[in-house]
C-alpha positions in Angstrom: 0.1 -0.1 0.1 1.4 3.7 -0.3 -0.1 5.0 2.1 0.2 4.7 6.1 -2.8 3.1 8.8 -5.7 2.7 12.0 -8.1 1.1 14.9 -11.2 -0.3 14.2 -14.3 -1.0 17.0 -17.9 -1.6 16.7 -19.5 -4.4 15.9 -21.9 -7.4 16.6 -22.8 -11.0 17.6 -21.5 -13.4 14.9 -24.5 -15.4 13.9 -24.5 -18.7 12.0 -25.6 -19.4 8.5 -28.9 -20.6 9.8 -29.2 -17.9 11.9 -28.5 -19.2 15.3 -26.3 -17.2 17.1 -22.8 -18.1 17.6 -21.6 -16.6 20.5 -17.6 -16.6 21.1 -16.4 -18.1 24.4 -16.5 -16.0 27.6 -13.1 -15.0 29.6 -12.2 -17.7 31.2 -14.2 -20.3 29.6 -12.6 -23.4 27.8 -14.4 -23.7 24.3 -14.3 -27.1 22.2 -10.4 -27.4 21.1 -9.7 -24.4 23.2 -8.3 -23.5 26.5 -7.5 -19.8 26.7 -9.8 -16.9 27.1 -11.5 -14.3 25.0 -12.2 -10.6 25.1 -14.7 -9.7 22.8 -15.1 -6.2 22.5 -18.5 -5.0 23.7 -20.3 -3.5 20.2 -24.3 -2.2 19.0 -26.1 -4.9 18.2 -26.1 -4.7 14.6 -22.5 -4.3 14.4 -19.6 -7.1 15.0 -18.1 -8.6 17.8 -14.9 -8.4 17.4 -12.7 -11.2 18.8 -9.4 -9.2 20.9 -8.5 -11.9 23.2 -5.9 -14.4 22.4 -5.3 -15.2 19.1 -4.7 -18.8 19.3 -8.1 -19.8 21.1 -9.7 -17.3 18.5 -8.1 -19.8 15.6 -9.3 -23.2 17.7 -12.3 -21.6 17.9 -12.7 -21.4 14.2 -11.4 -24.4 13.9 -14.4 -26.2 16.4 -17.2 -24.4 14.6 -15.8 -24.9 10.8 -15.7 -21.6 10.6 -13.1 -19.2 8.1 -11.1 -16.6 10.3 -11.0 -13.1 9.3 -7.6 -11.1 10.4 -7.3 -7.6 11.0 -4.3 -6.1 11.6 -4.2 -2.1 11.9 -3.3 0.8 14.4 -4.8 3.6 15.8 -3.7 6.7 13.7 -3.6 4.8 10.2 -5.3 7.0 7.4 -6.2 3.6 5.4 -7.3 1.8 8.3 -9.7 4.4 9.2 -10.9 4.3 5.7 -11.4 0.7 5.9 -13.1 1.1 9.2 -15.6 4.4 7.6 -16.0 2.8 4.3 -16.4 -1.3 4.3 -16.5 -2.7 8.0 -19.4 -0.4 8.3 -21.4 -1.5 5.6 -24.5 -3.7 6.0 -22.7 -6.1 3.6 -19.3 -6.7 5.6 -21.4 -7.8 8.5 -24.3 -9.8 7.1 -20.8 -11.7 5.4 -19.2 -11.7 9.3 -22.1 -14.6 9.8 -19.7 -16.9 8.4 -16.3 -15.9 9.6 -14.9 -15.5 13.0 -13.8 -11.6 13.5 -10.0 -11.3 14.6 -8.8 -7.6 15.0 -4.8 -6.9 15.6 -4.0 -3.8 16.9 -0.6 -3.1 16.3 0.0 -1.4 19.4 -1.5 -4.5 21.8 0.7 -6.4 23.8 2.4 -9.1 21.8 0.9 -7.6 18.4 4.7 -7.5 16.8 5.6 -10.5 17.9 2.2 -11.8 16.1 2.7 -9.5 12.8 6.2 -11.8 12.5 3.8 -14.9 13.1 1.9 -14.2 9.8 3.8 -12.0 8.1 2.1 -9.0 8.1 3.4 -5.3 8.3 1.4 -2.3 6.4 -1.1 -1.7 8.2 -4.0 -2.6 7.2 -3.5 -5.8 6.0 -6.8 -8.4 5.9 -6.6 -12.2 5.8 -8.8 -14.7 5.0 -8.2 -18.1 7.0 -9.5 -21.7 6.8 -11.1 -23.1 9.7 -7.5 -24.9 10.5 -5.5 -22.0 10.2 -4.3 -22.0 6.5 -4.0 -19.1 4.8 -6.5 -18.1 2.0 -5.9 -15.3 0.5 -5.0 -11.6 1.6 -8.0 -9.3 1.0 -7.1 -5.7 -0.9 -7.7 -2.4 1.4 -7.7 -0.2 -1.4 -10.1 -1.3 -3.7 -13.7 0.4 -3.1 -16.6 -1.4 -0.6 -18.4 -3.4 -3.6 -14.8 -4.8 -5.0 -13.6 -5.7 -1.6 -17.3 -7.6 -0.3 -17.2 -8.9 -3.4 -13.5 -11.1 -3.5 -14.3 -11.1 0.1 -16.9 -13.4 -0.8 -15.1 -15.3 -3.3 -12.4 -16.3 -0.4 -15.1 -17.2 1.8 -16.5 -19.6 -0.7 -12.8 -20.6 -2.2 -12.4 -24.2 -2.4 -8.0 -23.9 -2.7 -6.1 -21.6 -0.8 -4.3 -18.6 -3.2 -1.5 -20.2 -2.8 -2.3 -23.4 -4.3 -4.4 -21.8 -7.2 -1.3 -19.5 -8.1 0.4 -23.0 -8.1 -2.2 -24.3 -10.2 -2.0 -21.4 -12.5 1.4 -21.3 -13.4 1.8 -25.1 -14.2 -1.1 -24.7 -16.7 -3.7 -25.6 -14.3 -7.4 -25.4 -15.2 -8.8 -22.3 -13.1 -12.1 -21.3 -12.4 -13.0 -17.8 -13.3 -13.7 -16.7 -9.4 -10.0 -18.1 -8.5 -9.2 -16.2 -11.4 -10.6 -13.3 -10.0 -9.0 -14.1 -6.6 -5.4 -14.0 -8.0 -6.5 -10.7 -9.6 -7.2 -8.8 -6.5 -4.7 -10.4 -4.2 -3.3 -8.0 -2.3 -0.2 -8.2 -3.6 1.0 -4.9 -1.5 0.4 -6.8 1.5 2.0 -10.1 0.2 5.2 -9.6 2.1 6.8 -12.0 -0.3 4.5 -14.9 1.0 3.6 -16.1 -2.6 6.5 -14.5 -4.5 9.6 -13.1 -4.2 10.1 -9.2 -5.0 12.3 -9.6 -7.5 9.8 -12.5 -9.3 6.8 -10.8 -8.8 6.5 -9.0 -11.9 7.3 -11.5 -14.4 5.4 -13.8 -12.0 2.3 -11.4 -12.7 3.0 -10.8 -16.1 2.7 -14.7 -16.7 -0.6 -14.9 -15.2 -2.1 -11.5 -16.9 -1.0 -13.7 -20.1 -2.6 -17.2 -19.0 -6.0 -15.7 -17.1 -8.8 -14.9 -19.4 -9.3 -12.3 -21.6 -10.7 -9.1 -20.3 -10.9 -7.4 -17.0 -8.8 -10.2 -15.2 -6.2 -10.7 -17.6 -6.1 -6.3 -17.6 -6.0 -6.1 -13.7 -3.1 -8.8 -13.9 -1.3 -6.8 -16.5 -1.4 -3.5 -14.9 -0.4 -5.0 -11.4 2.6 -6.3 -13.1 3.4 -2.6 -14.5 3.5 -1.5 -11.0 5.4 -4.3 -9.6 7.8 -3.3 -12.1 7.6 0.3 -11.8 8.1 0.1 -8.0 11.4 -2.8 -7.8 14.4 -2.4 -6.7 16.4 -1.6 -9.4 17.7 -4.0 -11.6 14.8 -6.6 -10.3 12.1 -5.7 -12.6 13.8 -6.9 -16.1 13.0 -5.0 -19.5 10.3 -3.5 -19.8 8.6 -3.3 -23.1 7.3 0.8 -23.0 5.4 0.4 -26.2 2.7 -2.7 -24.9 2.9 -0.7 -21.2 2.0 2.1 -22.7 -0.9 1.0 -25.3 -2.2 -1.0 -21.8 -2.3 2.2 -19.8 -4.2 4.2 -22.6 -6.2 1.2 -23.7 -7.0 1.3 -19.5 -7.5 5.2 -18.7 -9.6 5.3 -22.3 -12.4 3.0 -21.2 -14.4 4.7 -18.4 -15.3 1.5 -17.5 -12.1 -0.3 -16.4 -10.6 2.8 -15.5 -13.4 2.8 -12.7 -12.5 -0.8 -12.1 -9.2 -0.3 -11.4 -9.0 3.2 -9.5 -6.8 2.2 -7.0 -4.0 0.7 -9.6 -4.3 4.2 -11.2 -4.5 6.8 -8.9 -1.9 5.1 -6.8 0.6 4.7 -8.8 -0.2 7.9 -11.5 3.1 9.1 -12.2 5.2 6.0 -12.1 3.3 4.1 -14.6 3.6 6.9 -16.9 6.8 7.2 -16.5 7.7 3.8 -17.3 5.8 3.6 -20.0 7.1 6.9 -21.7 10.4 8.7 -22.2 10.5 12.4 -21.5 9.4 14.9 -24.2 7.8 12.1 -26.4 5.0 11.8 -28.1 4.4 8.8 -26.1 4.5 10.9 -23.1 2.3 13.7 -24.3 -0.7 11.1 -25.4 0.1 8.9 -21.5 -0.2 12.1 -19.6 -3.5 13.7 -21.1 -5.4 9.8 -21.5 -4.0 9.9 -17.7 -5.3 13.3 -16.6 -8.6 13.0 -17.9 -9.3 9.5 -15.8 -8.5 11.5 -13.0 -10.8 14.1 -13.9 -13.1 11.1 -14.0 -12.7 10.4 -10.7 -12.3 12.9 -8.8 -15.8 13.8 -9.4 -17.3 9.9 -9.5 -20.0 10.2 -6.6 -19.6 6.3 -6.5 -15.8 6.9 -4.9 -15.5 7.8 -0.9 -14.6 10.7 -0.5 -10.6 9.9 0.4 -10.9 8.2 -3.3 -11.8 10.8 -5.2 -9.1 13.1 -3.4 -6.8 11.0 -4.2 -7.4 11.3 -8.4 -7.0 14.9 -7.5 -3.3 14.0 -6.3 -3.1 11.9 -8.8 -4.0 15.2 -11.0 -0.7 16.9 -9.2 1.6 14.4 -9.8 1.5 13.7 -13.2 1.8 17.8 -13.6 4.7 17.2 -11.8 6.9 14.4 -13.4 8.6 16.5 -16.8 8.0 19.5 -14.3 9.0 18.7 -10.4 9.5 22.5 -9.3 7.4 24.2 -11.6 4.6 26.3 -11.0 0.7 24.0 -11.5 -1.9 25.6 -13.7 -3.9 28.7 -11.7 -6.7 26.2 -13.1 -5.6 23.1 -11.2 -4.8 24.8 -8.1 -8.0 26.6 -7.8 -9.2 22.5 -8.3 -7.2 21.4 -5.6 -8.3 24.3 -3.2 -12.3 24.0 -3.8 -12.1 19.9 -3.7 -10.2 19.7 -0.4 -12.1 22.8 0.8 -15.6 20.6 -0.2 -14.5 17.4 1.3 -13.4 19.3 4.7 -16.7 20.5 5.1 -19.0 17.5 4.2 -16.5 14.9 6.2 -18.2 14.6 9.9 -17.0 11.1 10.2 -14.2 10.7 12.6 -12.9 7.9 11.3 -12.9 8.7 7.8 -11.7 12.2 9.1 -8.5 10.8 9.4 -8.3 9.3 5.8 -10.0 12.7 4.1 -7.5 14.7 5.9 -4.0 12.9 5.4 -4.9 13.1 1.7 -5.9 16.3 1.3 -3.2 17.4 3.2 -1.0 15.9 0.9 -2.5 17.0 -2.5 -2.4 20.7 -0.9 1.3 19.9 0.5 2.3 18.7 -3.4 0.7 21.6 -5.4 3.1 23.9 -3.3 0.0 25.3 -0.7 2.0 24.6 2.3 0.3 27.2 4.4 -3.3 25.6 2.9 -1.7 22.2 4.1 -0.7 23.5 7.5 -4.1 25.4 8.1 -6.1 22.0 7.5 -3.6 20.2 9.4 -3.1 21.8 12.8 -7.4 22.8 12.5 -7.0 19.1 12.5 -5.3 18.4 15.4 -7.9 19.6 17.9 -10.4 16.8 16.1 -8.3 13.9 15.6 -8.2 10.7 17.4 -5.1 10.6 17.1 -3.1 14.1 16.5 0.3 12.9 16.5 -0.3 11.6 12.9 -0.7 14.8 11.5 2.4 16.5 13.3 4.4 14.5 10.9 3.1 15.8 8.3 3.1 19.4 9.6 7.0 18.3 10.2 6.8 17.4 6.2 5.5 20.8 5.4 8.1 22.5 7.7 11.4 20.3 5.5 10.0 21.1 2.3 10.2 25.4 2.9 13.9 24.8 5.1 12.4 25.2 8.1 14.4 23.0 9.7 13.7 24.3 13.4 10.2 24.0 12.9 10.5 20.7 11.5 12.4 19.1 14.4 10.0 21.1 16.5 7.2 19.1 15.2 8.6 15.9 15.0 9.8 16.5 18.7 5.4 17.3 19.7 4.9 14.4 17.7 6.8 11.9 19.4 5.5 13.9 23.0 2.1 13.1 22.1 2.3 9.5 20.2 0.4 6.5 22.5 1.3 3.0 22.2 4.0 1.1 22.7 4.9 0.2 18.8 3.4 4.0 17.9 5.4 5.5 20.3 8.6 3.7 19.5 8.2 4.3 15.5 7.3 8.0 16.2 10.3 8.1 18.8 12.3 6.8 15.4 10.9 9.0 13.2 11.6 12.5 15.6 15.8 10.9 16.1 15.7 10.7 12.4 14.7 14.0 11.7 17.6 15.5 14.2 20.1 13.5 12.4 19.2 14.8 9.4 18.4 17.9 9.7 20.4 18.6 12.9 23.2 16.2 12.8 26.1 19.0 14.5 23.8 18.5 18.0 25.1 15.7 19.9 23.5 16.8 22.7 20.4 16.6 22.3 20.8 13.1 19.2 22.0 11.7 22.1 19.4 13.1 24.7 16.5 12.1 22.5 18.1 8.3 21.6 18.9 8.0 25.7 14.8 7.9 25.6 13.5 6.2 23.4 16.3 3.3 24.4 14.7 3.8 27.7 11.2 3.2 26.5 12.2 0.6 24.4 13.9 -1.5 27.6 10.3 -1.9 29.4 8.1 -2.4 26.2 7.3 -6.3 25.6 8.5 -8.4 22.3 10.0 -4.8 21.3 13.0 -6.1 18.6 9.6 -8.3 16.4 8.0 -7.2 12.9 7.7 -3.2 12.7 9.4 -2.3 15.9 12.7 -4.6 14.6 12.4 -2.4 10.5 12.2 0.8 12.8 14.9 -0.1 15.4 17.2 -1.2 12.3 16.9 1.7 10.1 17.5 3.7 12.7 21.1 2.0 13.9 22.2 2.1 10.6 21.5 5.7 10.6 23.4 6.2 14.0 26.0 4.6 12.8 26.7 6.6 9.8 26.1 9.9 12.1 29.1 8.6 14.0 31.4 8.0 10.7 34.7 8.9 11.0 34.1 8.7 14.8 33.1 11.9 14.7 30.8 11.1 17.8 32.2 8.2 19.2 31.7 8.8 22.6 28.4 10.1 22.8 27.7 6.4 20.4 29.6 4.3 22.7 27.2 5.9 25.9 24.6 4.5 24.0 26.2 1.2 23.0 26.7 0.7 26.2 23.1 1.6 27.4 21.4 -0.3 24.7 24.0 -3.6 25.9 21.5 -3.1 29.1 18.5 -4.0 27.4 19.5 -6.6 25.5 21.8 -8.3 28.2 18.0 -9.0 29.9 16.6 -10.9 27.1 16.6 -14.6 26.7 20.0 -15.8 24.9 17.4 -18.2 22.5 15.0 -15.7 21.8 15.8 -13.7 18.3 15.5 -10.6 19.9 18.5 -10.8 21.9 21.1 -11.3 18.7 18.9 -8.4 16.9 19.6 -5.9 19.7 23.0 -5.9 19.7 23.7 -5.7 16.3 21.8 -2.8 16.5 24.4 -0.3 17.2 27.2 -2.9 16.8 30.6 -2.0 15.5 30.9 -3.5 13.1 28.1 -1.8 11.4 30.0 0.9 10.7 
C-alpha cells in the first residue's frame, strides 16, 4: 500500500448461516478444542463483536465451529485503516458476511502484537487475511479497492475451494482454474503479501505470466496492470526489461475506458507518475498522449460520486503528481490550483465521521502540499489536531511541510511534539525513530540533543514487551544504520559509545535463545559501521 494506517472497533454478534446466534467463548471458558479466553469488545447490536483476546484461542474456536477466520491488523492512527473502518467494516454487506467467519482484530500497539505480526507475516497497516478453519491462509484482501469490490472478493475467499497459494501454483503450471479463482488472483493484495507467495524480484514476471495465461478481459487487464506496478516499484535491476510500447498501449486502453478505469482506480490513482514514467520517455509523443489520457481519467474519477471522498481526493492528488512528472519544481496551472483548493474544502466540510476524516484529511493535506500550497496544508492539519483521535499522526505531516520550506527548526519541533503526543508502545517507538531520524538529518551537529533523544527512546525500549519484532525491528534497524552513519569517521564516538552501553543493558535482559537478543545486539554493533 502506498499510504499509512488505524484501529477498528464497533461490531456485533456472530451469526451462523442458519441464523442462530454463535457466541464467542466468554473469558475463562474453554470452548471445544480451545483452552484460552477471549475478550470480545462490547459492540452495537447490529455490528460485529471483534475477537480481541488470545489469537490461538480464536483459531481454535474457528476450527471447532468450522468457520473461516478473518484477521485484521491495523493501528489507531493509520489513515487507510480508518478508511476501511469508515467505508467497509460499517457496511451492512460486510456485517452480513461476518456471519460466516470469526473476525479477529489485532491492534499493532496491543501486547504481543508485533510478535504476532512476525508470525503472520504482516507489516503494513492495514493487512487483512482470510484463513480456513484449520488455520491455512486462504487469501489477503485488498484494502484500497472500493467497498463493493472488496465485498465481492471477500465472498470469493469465503467460498474458495483452495488457498490462493495453491491456485497460483496451478495457474503457473498451466492448470485449469475457475473464473472465481482467477478473480481471487487478480484481486489478491500483492501490496501486503510480504513475499509470501512470490519474492519481490520475481513478482513483475510472475504477474505478467498470469496476465498472459488468464482469461481475456478484466482479469487479464488487472493482472497486467499489477505487473506494471510491480515493475515500476521494483528495486533497481529487479524488474527486467519493460516493453514501453506495450505498457503504454495497455495504460491508454485502460485509462480511455470509463468502466475499466473505474474498475482499477486503486492502481491508477496510487501509482500515476510511476506508471507513466515506466511506459514512456520524457519529451516524446508517447509521454504527451499518456499524460493526456491519465489526466482525463483522473478528472473523471475525482468527481465520481460512487467513490469515497478519500478515493476522489486520491484522483485529485494524482493530477498533481502527473503535472509534476516533467516539471517537478515548476508552477502548476492556476486552474489546477483552484481545483485542488475547492475540492479539498468541499471534502473537509462534508466529512463528519471521525474515522473517515483521518483518511480524508491526510489525503487532502498531501494534495495541497504536493501542489505547493504549504500554508493551506498547514492550516488544514493544525485545525485537525483539535478534532483527530490521533493528532500525532498529522504532526508528522506538519514536520514534512516545514522541511519543504527549509525550516529545519520548525520541522524538528513538530517531530518532537509528535513523539511526545504519540500513544501505544509500537507507535511511540516508530514516532521516536522519526524524531531521532529528523534530528540526525537536520541537526546532526547537535550531539547533546541527539544523544538525549536516543537515550529516551532506548529507555522506553527497555520497558516494552516484544520490542524487537516486525515493524519495531525494521524501525530500529533503520535507526541503527543512521546512528552508525552519523558517527562516520568517529566524530561522535563517545556519545555512540554511551548509547551502545545503554542498549547493551537492554539486550542482556533478553533470553539468550530469544531471537530478539541478537537483533538488539546488532543494532549499534561496531561492525555495522
